[in-house]
C-alpha positions in Angstrom: -4.7 3.4 -10.7 -5.5 -0.2 -9.9 -6.1 -0.9 -6.3 -5.0 -4.5 -6.6 -1.4 -3.4 -7.5 -1.4 -1.0 -4.6 -2.6 -3.7 -2.2 0.0 -6.2 -3.4 2.8 -3.7 -3.2 1.8 -2.7 0.3 1.6 -6.3 1.5 5.0 -7.1 -0.1 6.6 -4.3 1.9 4.9 -5.5 5.1 2.8 -2.4 5.8 -0.7 -2.4 7.1 -3.3 -0.2 5.6 -3.3 1.9 8.7 0.5 2.4 8.5 0.1 3.6 4.9 -2.7 6.0 5.8 -0.5 7.4 8.6 2.5 7.9 6.3 0.3 9.6 3.7 -1.5 11.7 6.4 -4.9 10.6 5.2 -7.6 8.7 7.0 -7.8 4.9 6.8 -11.1 5.3 4.9 -9.3 7.4 2.3 -6.5 4.9 1.9 -8.9 2.0 1.7 -10.7 3.8 -1.1 -7.5 4.0 -3.0 -7.0 0.2 -2.7 -10.6 -0.5 -3.6 -10.5 1.8 -6.6 -13.4 3.9 -5.3 -11.2 7.1 -5.5 -7.8 7.9 -7.1 -5.0 9.6 -5.2 -3.8 13.0 -6.3 -0.6 13.2 -8.3 1.4 14.2 -5.3 0.0 11.3 -3.3 0.6 8.9 -6.1 4.3 9.9 -6.1 4.4 9.4 -2.3 2.9 6.0 -2.7 5.5 5.0 -5.2 8.3 6.3 -3.0 7.0 4.6 0.1 6.5 1.3 -1.7 9.6 1.5 -3.8 7.8 1.0 -7.1 7.3 3.2 -10.1 4.2 5.3 -10.6 3.8 3.5 -14.0 3.6 0.2 -12.0 0.8 1.6 -9.8 -1.0 3.0 -12.8 -0.7 -0.4 -14.6 1.3 1.2 -17.4 4.2 -1.1 -16.8 4.7 -4.6 -15.2 8.2 -3.7 -13.9 8.0 -2.6 -10.2 11.4 -0.8 -10.3 12.7 2.0 -12.4 15.5 0.9 -14.8 19.0 1.6 -13.6 20.5 4.9 -15.0 
C-alpha cells in the first residue's frame, strides 16, 4: 500500500489522522505508520480504510488509478 494515496484520500474526505485512528480502533502511531509506509494494515483494516474513505482497495494498493468501483 502506498501511504501517499492513503494520506490524499483521507485529506480529501476531511478527516484528521486522529479521527482515522479512532475509526479503525488503532493508535495514532499505528495509523501514521500506515501513511508513512512503515507498516501495512491487515487485510481487514485495508477493507475498513477503503470503506471509510469511499475508495477501492485497488486504489489504496496502487493497482488502479480509479478511486471508485465501477457501477454494477
